[in-house]
N, C-alpha and C positions, 0 to 999 in steps of 0.2 A: 504494500500500500504506500502511495506517495505521501511525503510529509504533509503536504497541504490537505490531502484527504483525511489523514489521521487527525490533523488539527481541526478540520471541519467536523469530524465525528465528535471530537471533544466539545466543540462549541454547541452542537446540537444536543449533546447530553446535558450540558449546563442549562440550555433553554428548556429542555423537556422536564428536567427534574427540579431545577432551582427557580424557574420562572423569573429571570432577571428583567428589570425595567429598562435598562440602558445597555448600550454596547460597552460602556466603561465597566459595568459590573462584570460582564463576560470576560473582558480583557484582564481585569484584576483577578478574577477567579482562576484563570488559566496562566496568568503571568506572561501575557503576550501583549503586543501593542494594540491599541484601539484601531489603528489604521489597518492592521492585518485582519482583525475581526471584520471590519467593514469590507475589505477586499474579498474575503471568502463568502460573506453573507450576501453581497450585492446581487449575484445572479439569482439566489433563492428569493430575495425580497422582490426583485423585478418580476419573477414568475408567480408572486403571491403565495409562495410555499411557506416562507417565514414571514409572519405578519408583525407589525408593531402593535403592542410592545412584546415582540418576540414570543410568538406562539407558532408551533410547527403544524401545518396542515399535511398530515402524513398521507392522506389519499392523493393529494396533488403531487406529493413527493414521489409516490409510486407511479403516477401517470408520467411524470417527467423522467425519472431515473430507473424505474423498475423495482419490484420488490426484492430482487436479489442483489441490489446494489449494496456493497459492503459498508458504505458510510452509515447507513441506518438499518442494520439488520437486527431483528428482535433477539436473536441468539447471542448477540454481543453485549447485551445489557445485564447489569448486575442483578436486576429483578428477575430476569429469566433464570439465571444460574441459581439464585436463592430458592425460587419456587421449584425448579427442577430437582434440586437436592432434597427438598421437603418431600416431593412426590416419590423419589427413589427410596427414601427412608420409610415412607408409608407402605410402599410395596413390600419391602423386606419385612416390616413388622407384621403385615397381614399374612404373609406366607408363614411366619413363625406362629401366628395365631391359629391358622388352619392346621399346621403340623401338631401343635399342642392339643388341639381339640380331637384330632384323629388318634393321637397317642393315648388319650383318655379312653377312647372306645376300645383300642387294642388291649389295654390293660384293665378295662372296666374300673378306672381310677377316678373317683368323684372329686378328690382334692385337686387333681390335675385339671379336671374339667372346670372347677371353680377358678383356678388360676388362669385358664384360657379365657373365661368370661371376663376376668378383670382386664385382660389385654384389649377387650373391645372398647373400654373407656378411653384407652390411649388412642385407638384407631379413630374414634369419634373426635377426639381433640386434634388429632393430626389433620383430619378433614377440615375442621373449623379454621385451623391455622393456614392451610393452603387457600381456602375460600376467602378468608379475610385479606390475605396477602394479594391475591389476584384482584379483589375489589379495589384495594388501595392503588394498584397500578392502573387499572382501567379508569378509575375516577379522575385521573390526570387528564385523560382525553378519551371519553367513551366511544368516540366515532373513529378513532385512529386504527391503524393496522395492528396496534398492540392489543386490540380487543380480541385478537386470535388467542391471546394468552388465557382467555376464558375456558379454553379447552382443558387447561390444567384443572380447573374446578370440576369439570365434568369427569375427568379421569379420577380425581380424588374421590368424588362421589361414588364412582363405580368400585373403587377399592373399599370404601366404607360398606357398600352393599355386600361385597365378598366377606367382610368381617362379620356382618350381620348373619349371613348364612353359616359361617363358622360357629357363631353363637348357638344356632339351632343344633349343631352336632354336640357341642358341650352340654347343652341343656338336656339332650337325650340321656347322656350318661348320668347326669345328676338326678333326673326324675324317674328313670326306669330301673327296676330291680333286676330284670333279666339281661344277661350279657348277650351279645350278638352271636349267633351260632356260626360255626366254622365255615360252612358253605357260603353263607351270605357275607361273612367277613372277608373271604377270599376275593369276592367281587368288589367289595368296598375298598380294599387295598388298591385295586387297579384304578378305581374311580378317583381315589385320593391322589395317586401318582400322576394320572393324566390331568387332574385339576391343577396341581402344583406346576406341572409343566406348562399348562395353558397360561397361567398367571405370569410365568417367567417369559414366555414368548411375547405376550402382550406388553409387558414392561419394557423389554428390550426394544420393541418396535416404537413405543412412545418416547422413552427416554433417550435411546441411542439412535433412533431412526432406522432400526433394522426391520424394515417393512417386508423384506424378502422372506421373513419368517411366517408370513400369513398362511402360506400353503401348509407348513408344518402345524400351525395352530388349528387350521380347519381339519386336518387329518386327526389331530389329537381330540378335537371336540367330537368328531364322529365316533371315536372309540369310547368316549364318555357316554354318548347316547346308546351305543350298543350295549355297554355294561349296565346302563340304567334299565334298559329293557329286560336284560337277564335278571337283574335284581328284583324288579317289580313282578316278573313272572314267578320267581321263587317265593316272594312274599305272598302272592296270591294263592299259590299252591299250599303254603303253610297255613294260611287263613282258612282254607277249605277244611283242613284237618282239625281246626280248633272249634270247640263248642262256643255257641253264641252266648252262653252263660258265663264264659270266662272273660270277665270285664278287663282284668289285668292284661291278658294277652291281646285282647282286642285293641286296647290302648297302645300296647307295644307296637303292633303292626302299623297303627296310624303314625306313630312318632318315628319309627325306623324308616317309613316311607318318606318322611320329611328329610331325614338324613340323606337318603338317596337323591331326592330332589335338590338338596343343597349343593351337592357336588355337580349335578347337572347345570344348575344356575351359575356356579362359578365358571364353568366352561363358556356358557353363553355370555356372561359379563366380560370375560376375557376377549371374546370376539368384538364386543362393543368398544373395548379399549383399543383394539387393533383398528377399528373403523375411525376412532378419534386420531390415531397415529397417522393414518392415511390422509386425513384432512389436514392435520397439523404440518406434516412434512412434505406432502405432495399435492396439497390443495384439491384432493379428491373428496367431493361431498359425501357425507354419510347417507346410507339408504334411508328413505323416509318411511318405507314400509316396515311395520313391526316384524321382528325376526320370526315370530311364530307364524306369520303369514307368507314368509318367503319359502321358495322351493329349496 
């Protein structure tokens, strides 16, 4: 990047975040001459991209220079890196929450399930932190290209949803007296493995831009659905053999079905995060048709 481009980038950062009233303030902030500030801003002021008193119209900036121009790229801003790191930490935390919840099922460990539920409070706080940080950035200029950063809030919301479904798994262990039988547990192990893999693929796509993982994610989601069908068929067969008078076992089948559904939803939500990644990194709009109605 040429020195003048780098300096202009710094000037635009000051305008965007500090809202200076004069060019003198910009010059003082960057310790450069006012004349140099005037020289670099003149073309942008003439194009009505930078307005007095120094507000950037990023839509006009895009029209003039293109969204890929390195002078004002969203990924170069500290706000982007801060929120990206928050989201990465949230993803790792949610995967830990899912793992702990499933370990509680494997060991029929109620204390571990209670610890997993406690992690959900942290998940919710992480979502609020990402959401409030995004709102702070967007409030600076709600109509700018930085509004694209709103996709971080949507991704965080999806991770929170995964955390909620993890909570269903932990609650099953806490509330049910009967452990999961070996045959069904074997299927759940596969669903858990594929769910964790789906979350990883989606996270790498959104955080790292590895959208080439979409095919792998879709294959993994298909495996989740295949195992979901096997699990539900097994549960249905077991229910047939259970007396209607056995209320305890009837409740067991209802709640273990929710566990199966929770893993299935984790896979679906991971695909939704992948759709967000495609929109964020490649400007490919997300499908408007609900996933349940897509072929």
